[in-house]
DRENMAR-542923 format. One line per field, with one value per atom (N, C-alpha, C, O): residue number from 0; residue in one letter; x negated, y, z. Coordinates in Angstrom, 1 decimal, decimal comma, m for minus. Layout:
% residues N
lumvex c(NUM ...)
bake c(a ...)
xx c(X ...)
yy c(Y ...)
zz c(Z ...)
END
This chain:
% residues 122
lumvex c(0 0 0 0 1 1 1 1 2 2 2 2 3 3 3 3 4 4 4 4 5 5 5 5 6 6 6 6 7 7 7 7 8 8 8 8 9 9 9 9 10 10 10 10 11 11 11 11 12 12 12 12 13 13 13 13 14 14 14 14 15 15 15 15 16 16 16 16 17 17 17 17 18 18 18 18 19 19 19 19 20 20 20 20 21 21 21 21 22 22 22 22 23 23 23 23 24 24 24 24 25 25 25 25 26 26 26 26 27 27 27 27 28 28 28 28 29 29 29 29 30 30 30 30 31 31 31 31 32 32 32 32 33 33 33 33 34 34 34 34 35 35 35 35 36 36 36 36 37 37 37 37 38 38 38 38 39 39 39 39 40 40 40 40 41 41 41 41 42 42 42 42 43 43 43 43 44 44 44 44 45 45 45 45 46 46 46 46 47 47 47 47 48 48 48 48 49 49 49 49 50 50 50 50 51 51 51 51 52 52 52 52 53 53 53 53 54 54 54 54 55 55 55 55 56 56 56 56 57 57 57 57 58 58 58 58 59 59 59 59 60 60 60 60 61 61 61 61 62 62 62 62 63 63 63 63 64 64 64 64 65 65 65 65 66 66 66 66 67 67 67 67 68 68 68 68 69 69 69 69 70 70 70 70 71 71 71 71 72 72 72 72 73 73 73 73 74 74 74 74 75 75 75 75 76 76 76 76 77 77 77 77 78 78 78 78 79 79 79 79 80 80 80 80 81 81 81 81 82 82 82 82 83 83 83 83 84 84 84 84 85 85 85 85 86 86 86 86 87 87 87 87 88 88 88 88 89 89 89 89 90 90 90 90 91 91 91 91 92 92 92 92 93 93 93 93 94 94 94 94 95 95 95 95 96 96 96 96 97 97 97 97 98 98 98 98 99 99 99 99 100 100 100 100 101 101 101 101 102 102 102 102 103 103 103 103 104 104 104 104 105 105 105 105 106 106 106 106 107 107 107 107 108 108 108 108 109 109 109 109 110 110 110 110 111 111 111 111 112 112 112 112 113 113 113 113 114 114 114 114 115 115 115 115 116 116 116 116 117 117 117 117 118 118 118 118 119 119 119 119 120 120 120 120 121 121 121 121)
bake c(m m m m s s s s y y y y a a a a l l l l v v v v i i i i d d d d d d d d s s s s r r r r q q q q m m m m a a a a e e e e a a a a l l l l c c c c r r r r m m m m l l l l g g g g l l l l w w w w k k k k l l l l q q q q t t t t r r r r a a a a a a a a l l l l s s s s p p p p a a a a a a a a g g g g l l l l a a a a i i i i m m m m k k k k e e e e s s s s v v v v p p p p q q q q v v v v v v v v f f f f l l l l d d d d i i i i s s s s m m m m p p p p g g g g v v v v t t t t g g g g f f f f e e e e v v v v l l l l a a a a f f f f l l l l r r r r r r r r e e e e p p p p a a a a l l l l a a a a e e e e v v v v p p p p v v v v i i i i i i i i i i i i t t t t s s s s d d d d d d d d q q q q p p p p e e e e t t t t k k k k v v v v r r r r a a a a l l l l n n n n n n n n g g g g a a a a q q q q g g g g l l l l i i i i v v v v k k k k p p p p v v v v m m m m p p p p e e e e v v v v l l l l e e e e t t t t a a a a l l l l r r r r q q q q l l l l g g g g i i i i l l l l h h h h)
xx c(14,1 13,2 11,8 11,5 10,9 9,5 8,7 8,8 8,0 7,2 6,0 5,9 5,0 3,8 4,1 4,5 3,7 3,9 2,5 1,6 2,4 1,1 1,4 2,3 0,7 0,8 m0,5 m1,5 m0,5 m1,7 m1,2 m0,3 m1,8 m1,4 m1,8 m1,4 m2,7 m3,1 m2,1 m2,2 m1,3 m0,4 m1,2 m0,7 m2,3 m3,1 m3,6 m3,5 m4,0 m4,5 m3,4 m3,5 m2,2 m1,1 m0,6 m0,3 m0,5 0,0 m1,0 m0,5 m2,3 m3,3 m3,2 m3,3 m3,1 m3,0 m1,7 m1,7 m0,6 0,6 0,5 1,0 m0,1 m0,4 m1,2 m1,0 m2,3 m3,2 m2,4 m2,6 m1,6 m0,8 0,2 0,5 0,6 1,4 0,8 1,4 m0,6 m1,3 m0,9 m0,9 m0,5 m0,1 1,4 1,9 2,1 3,6 4,2 5,3 3,5 4,0 4,9 4,5 6,0 6,9 6,2 5,6 6,2 5,5 6,4 7,3 6,1 6,7 5,6 4,6 5,6 4,6 5,2 6,3 4,4 4,8 3,6 2,4 3,8 2,8 2,5 1,7 3,1 2,9 3,3 4,0 2,7 3,1 4,6 5,2 5,2 6,6 7,4 8,4 7,0 7,8 7,6 8,5 6,4 6,1 7,0 7,5 7,1 7,9 9,4 10,1 9,8 11,2 11,5 12,6 10,6 10,8 10,8 11,7 9,9 9,9 11,2 11,5 11,9 13,1 14,2 15,0 14,1 15,1 14,8 15,7 13,5 13,2 11,7 10,9 11,4 10,0 9,2 9,6 8,0 7,2 6,4 6,3 6,0 5,2 3,7 3,1 3,3 1,9 1,9 2,7 1,1 1,0 m0,5 m1,4 m0,7 m2,0 m2,0 m1,2 m2,9 m2,8 m4,1 m5,1 m4,0 m5,1 m5,3 m4,4 m6,6 m6,9 m6,8 m6,2 m7,4 m7,5 m6,3 m6,3 m5,4 m4,2 m4,0 m4,3 m3,4 m3,2 m2,1 m1,1 m2,2 m1,2 m1,4 m2,0 m1,0 m1,1 m2,0 m1,9 m3,0 m4,0 m3,5 m2,5 m4,2 m3,8 m4,0 m3,2 m5,0 m5,1 m3,9 m3,5 m3,4 m2,2 m1,0 m0,2 m0,9 0,2 0,0 1,0 m1,2 m1,5 m1,1 m0,5 m1,5 m1,1 0,4 0,9 1,1 2,6 3,1 4,0 2,6 3,1 2,9 3,8 1,8 1,5 2,4 2,5 2,9 3,8 5,3 6,1 5,6 7,0 7,3 6,7 8,2 8,4 8,8 8,3 9,6 9,9 8,8 8,9 7,8 6,7 5,3 4,3 5,3 4,0 3,2 2,0 3,9 3,3 3,0 2,4 3,4 3,2 1,7 1,0 1,1 m0,3 m0,6 0,1 m1,7 m2,1 m3,6 m4,4 m3,8 m5,1 m5,4 m4,6 m6,5 m6,9 m7,6 m8,4 m7,2 m7,9 m8,5 m7,9 m9,8 m10,6 m11,8 m12,4 m12,3 m13,6 m14,7 m15,8 m14,3 m15,3 m15,8 m15,1 m17,1 m17,6 m18,6 m19,4 m18,4 m19,2 m18,8 m17,6 m19,7 m19,4 m18,4 m17,6 m18,6 m17,8 m16,3 m15,4 m16,1 m14,7 m14,0 m12,9 m14,8 m14,2 m13,9 m12,9 m14,9 m14,7 m13,5 m12,7 m13,3 m12,2 m10,9 m9,9 m10,9 m9,7 m9,3 m8,1 m10,2 m9,9 m9,6 m8,7 m10,2 m9,9 m8,6 m8,0 m8,0 m6,7 m5,6 m4,5 m5,9 m4,9 m4,8 m3,8 m5,7 m5,7 m6,2 m7,1 m5,8 m6,2 m7,5 m8,2 m7,8 m8,9 m9,1 m8,2 m10,2 m10,5 m11,1 m12,0 m10,6 m11,1 m11,6 m10,9 m12,8 m13,4 m13,1 m13,2 m12,6 m12,3 m13,6 m14,6 m13,7 m12,6 m12,3 m13,2 m11,0 m10,5 m10,8 m10,4 m11,5 m11,7 m10,7 m10,4 m10,2 m9,2 m9,6 m8,8 m10,8 m11,3 m11,3 m11,1 m11,6 m11,6 m10,1 m9,9 m9,3 m7,9 m7,3 m6,6 m7,6 m7,2 m7,7 m6,9 m8,9 m9,4 m8,6 m8,3 m8,3 m7,6 m6,2 m5,7 m5,5 m4,2 m4,2 m3,3 m5,3 m5,4 m5,7 m5,1 m6,5 m6,8 m5,5 m5,3 m4,6 m3,3 m2,3 m1,2 m2,6 m1,7 m0,6 0,4 m0,7 0,3 0,1 1,0 m1,2 m1,5 m2,0 m2,7 m1,7 m2,2 m3,1 m3,6)
yy c(m25,6 m26,7 m26,1 m25,1 m26,8 m26,4 m27,1 m28,3 m26,3 m26,9 m26,1 m24,9 m26,7 m26,0 m25,8 m26,6 m24,5 m24,1 m24,1 m23,4 m24,7 m24,7 m23,8 m24,2 m22,8 m22,0 m22,1 m21,5 m22,8 m23,0 m23,2 m24,0 m22,6 m22,7 m24,1 m24,4 m24,8 m26,1 m27,2 m27,4 m27,8 m28,8 m29,9 m30,4 m30,3 m31,4 m31,0 m31,8 m29,8 m29,4 m29,2 m29,6 m28,7 m28,5 m29,8 m30,0 m30,8 m32,1 m32,8 m33,5 m32,7 m33,3 m32,7 m33,5 m31,4 m30,8 m31,2 m31,5 m31,3 m31,8 m33,2 m33,5 m34,1 m35,5 m35,5 m36,2 m34,6 m34,6 m34,1 m34,7 m33,1 m32,6 m33,7 m33,7 m34,6 m35,7 m36,7 m37,4 m36,7 m37,5 m37,2 m38,1 m36,0 m35,6 m35,4 m34,7 m36,0 m36,0 m34,6 m34,4 m33,7 m32,4 m32,4 m32,9 m31,7 m31,5 m30,5 m29,5 m30,6 m29,7 m29,3 m30,0 m28,1 m27,6 m27,0 m26,4 m27,2 m26,7 m25,7 m25,8 m24,6 m23,6 m23,4 m23,3 m23,5 m23,4 m21,9 m21,7 m21,0 m19,6 m18,7 m19,2 m17,5 m16,7 m16,4 m16,4 m16,2 m15,9 m17,0 m16,8 m18,3 m19,4 m19,6 m19,9 m19,3 m19,3 m18,3 m18,6 m17,1 m16,1 m16,4 m16,1 m17,1 m17,5 m18,6 m18,5 m19,5 m20,5 m19,8 m20,2 m18,8 m18,2 m17,3 m17,0 m16,9 m16,2 m17,1 m16,7 m18,4 m19,4 m19,7 m19,7 m19,9 m20,2 m19,9 m20,1 m19,5 m19,1 m20,3 m21,1 m20,5 m21,7 m21,5 m20,4 m22,6 m22,7 m22,2 m21,5 m22,4 m22,0 m22,0 m22,8 m21,1 m21,0 m21,3 m20,8 m22,2 m22,5 m21,8 m22,2 m20,9 m19,9 m19,9 m19,6 m20,3 m20,2 m18,7 m17,9 m18,3 m16,9 m16,7 m15,7 m17,6 m17,3 m17,9 m19,1 m17,1 m17,5 m16,4 m15,2 m16,8 m15,8 m14,9 m15,2 m13,6 m12,6 m12,0 m10,9 m12,6 m12,1 m12,9 m14,1 m12,3 m13,0 m13,4 m12,8 m14,3 m14,7 m13,6 m13,4 m12,7 m11,5 m10,6 m10,0 m10,4 m9,6 m10,2 m9,5 m11,5 m12,2 m12,1 m11,8 m12,2 m12,0 m10,6 m10,5 m9,6 m8,2 m8,1 m7,4 m8,7 m8,6 m9,2 m8,7 m10,4 m11,1 m10,3 m10,3 m9,7 m8,9 m7,6 m7,1 m7,1 m6,0 m6,3 m5,5 m7,6 m8,0 m8,4 m9,4 m7,7 m8,0 m9,5 m10,0 m10,1 m11,5 m12,5 m13,6 m12,1 m13,0 m12,6 m13,3 m11,4 m10,9 m11,7 m11,7 m12,5 m13,4 m14,8 m15,6 m15,1 m16,5 m16,7 m15,9 m17,7 m18,0 m18,3 m19,1 m17,8 m18,0 m18,5 m17,9 m19,7 m20,2 m20,1 m20,6 m19,4 m19,3 m20,6 m21,1 m21,0 m22,2 m21,7 m21,2 m21,9 m21,4 m22,2 m22,9 m22,1 m22,6 m21,6 m21,9 m20,4 m19,3 m19,4 m19,0 m19,8 m20,0 m18,9 m19,0 m17,7 m16,5 m16,0 m15,9 m15,6 m15,1 m13,8 m13,7 m13,0 m11,8 m12,2 m11,4 m13,3 m13,7 m14,1 m13,7 m14,8 m15,2 m13,9 m13,8 m13,0 m11,7 m11,0 m10,5 m10,9 m10,2 m10,9 m10,2 m12,2 m12,9 m12,7 m12,4 m12,8 m12,5 m11,1 m10,8 m10,1 m8,7 m8,3 m7,4 m9,1 m8,9 m9,7 m9,7 m10,4 m11,0 m12,5 m13,1 m13,2 m14,7 m15,2 m14,6 m16,4 m17,0 m17,8 m18,2 m18,1 m19,0 m19,1 m18,7 m19,7 m20,0 m21,4 m21,7 m22,2 m23,5 m23,6 m23,2 m24,0 m24,1 m25,5 m26,5 m25,4 m26,6 m27,3 m26,6 m28,6 m29,5 m29,6 m29,6 m29,6 m29,7 m31,0 m32,1 m31,1 m32,3 m32,5 m31,5 m33,7 m33,9 m33,4 m32,8 m33,6 m33,2 m31,6 m31,1 m30,9 m29,5 m29,0 m28,0 m29,6 m29,3 m29,5 m28,7 m30,7 m31,0 m30,0 m29,6 m29,5 m28,5 m27,2 m26,6 m26,8 m25,6 m25,7 m24,8 m26,9 m27,1 m27,1 m26,6 m27,7 m27,7 m26,2 m25,9 m25,5 m24,1 m23,2 m22,3 m23,5 m22,8 m23,3 m22,7 m24,4 m25,0 m25,8 m26,2 m26,1 m27,0 m28,4 m29,2 m28,8 m30,2 m30,0 m29,1 m31,0 m30,9 m32,1 m32,2)
zz c(18,4 18,1 18,2 17,6 18,9 19,0 17,9 17,7 17,1 16,0 15,7 16,1 15,0 14,5 13,1 12,3 12,6 11,3 10,6 11,1 9,5 8,7 7,4 6,7 7,2 6,0 5,3 5,7 4,1 3,3 1,9 1,7 0,9 m0,5 m1,1 m2,1 m0,4 m0,8 m0,2 1,0 m1,0 m0,6 0,2 1,2 m0,4 0,2 1,6 2,5 1,8 3,1 4,1 5,2 3,6 4,5 5,0 6,1 4,1 4,4 5,4 6,3 5,1 6,0 7,4 8,4 7,5 8,8 9,5 10,7 8,8 9,4 9,9 11,0 9,2 9,6 10,9 11,8 10,9 12,0 13,3 14,3 13,1 14,2 14,7 15,9 13,9 14,2 15,2 15,8 15,2 16,1 17,6 18,4 17,8 19,2 19,3 20,2 18,3 18,3 18,2 18,7 17,6 17,4 16,1 15,1 16,2 15,1 14,2 14,7 12,9 12,0 10,9 10,5 10,3 9,1 8,3 8,8 7,0 6,1 5,1 4,6 4,9 3,9 2,9 3,4 1,6 0,7 0,2 m0,8 0,8 0,5 1,7 2,6 1,8 2,9 3,0 4,0 1,8 1,7 2,3 3,0 1,9 2,4 3,9 4,7 4,4 5,9 6,6 7,7 6,1 6,8 6,7 7,7 5,6 5,6 6,6 7,3 6,8 7,9 9,3 10,1 9,5 10,8 11,0 12,2 10,0 10,2 10,8 11,5 10,4 10,9 12,4 13,2 12,7 14,1 14,3 13,4 15,5 15,8 16,2 17,0 15,5 15,8 17,2 17,7 17,6 18,9 18,6 19,4 17,3 16,9 15,4 14,7 14,8 13,3 13,0 13,6 12,0 11,5 10,1 9,2 9,9 8,8 8,0 8,5 6,7 5,8 5,5 5,4 5,3 4,9 3,4 3,0 2,6 1,2 0,5 0,2 0,2 m0,6 m1,7 m1,5 m2,8 m3,9 m3,5 m2,8 m3,9 m3,6 m2,3 m2,2 m1,2 0,1 0,9 1,0 1,5 2,3 3,7 4,2 4,3 5,7 6,6 7,6 6,4 7,3 7,2 8,2 6,0 5,8 6,5 7,1 6,5 7,2 8,7 9,4 9,2 10,6 11,0 12,1 10,3 10,6 10,7 11,6 9,7 9,7 11,0 11,7 11,3 12,5 13,8 14,6 13,9 15,1 15,2 16,3 14,1 14,1 14,4 14,8 14,1 14,3 15,7 16,2 16,4 17,9 18,1 19,1 17,3 17,5 17,3 17,8 16,6 16,2 16,8 16,7 17,4 17,9 18,9 18,9 19,6 20,6 20,2 21,0 19,0 18,5 18,3 17,6 18,9 18,7 17,2 16,6 16,7 15,3 15,3 15,9 14,7 14,5 13,0 12,2 12,7 11,3 10,8 11,6 9,7 9,1 7,8 6,9 7,7 6,5 6,2 7,1 5,0 4,6 4,8 4,6 5,1 5,3 6,7 7,7 6,9 8,2 8,6 9,5 8,0 8,3 9,7 10,0 10,5 11,9 11,8 12,6 10,8 10,7 10,4 10,8 9,8 9,5 10,8 11,1 11,7 13,0 13,8 14,5 13,8 14,6 14,1 14,9 12,8 12,2 12,6 12,9 12,5 12,9 14,3 14,6 15,2 16,7 16,9 17,7 16,3 16,5 16,0 16,4 15,0 14,5 15,1 14,6 16,2 16,9 16,8 17,4 16,1 16,1 17,4 18,0 17,8 19,0 18,7 19,7 17,5 17,2 15,7 14,9 15,3 13,9 13,8 14,5 12,9 12,6 11,2 10,3 11,0 9,7 9,0 9,7 7,8 7,0 6,6 6,4 6,5 6,8 8,3 9,1 8,6 10,0 10,6 10,0 11,7 12,4 13,5 14,2 13,7 14,8 16,2 16,9 16,5 17,9 18,0 19,1 17,0 17,0 17,1 17,8 16,4 16,4 17,8 18,4 18,4 19,7 20,7 21,6 20,6 21,6 21,4 22,5 20,2 20,0 20,6 21,3 20,5 21,0 22,5 23,2 23,1 24,6 25,1 26,1 24,4 24,8 24,8 25,6 23,9 23,8 24,8 25,0 25,5 26,4 25,8 26,4 24,5 23,8 24,2 24,2 24,4 24,9 26,3 26,6 27,1 28,5 28,8 29,9)
END
């Protein structure tokens, strides 16, 4: 099954992003913690991961580093979703293997552009 995985500790944000992805008829799954997200990915590899940076316990950057070390998940595109709009955050995300960064609040047109750049939308 091809799906987009949203990992965000905010239920409201995760649900909103899943609804937005539904605009393009993408199947979605949401995880409210890094552990839940990794459990989902053990079942099946997502087409793309939307990953919050600021989460309690394990940060999104730590999750990203883990994904890039795991052979089965290393090639999965990751888009960082964050309220941190500092240039160094984007540089860090890209240098650590993310394909992009979207600043919250997520706008549908920005999300669509990211999906097109990844080749998920044509």
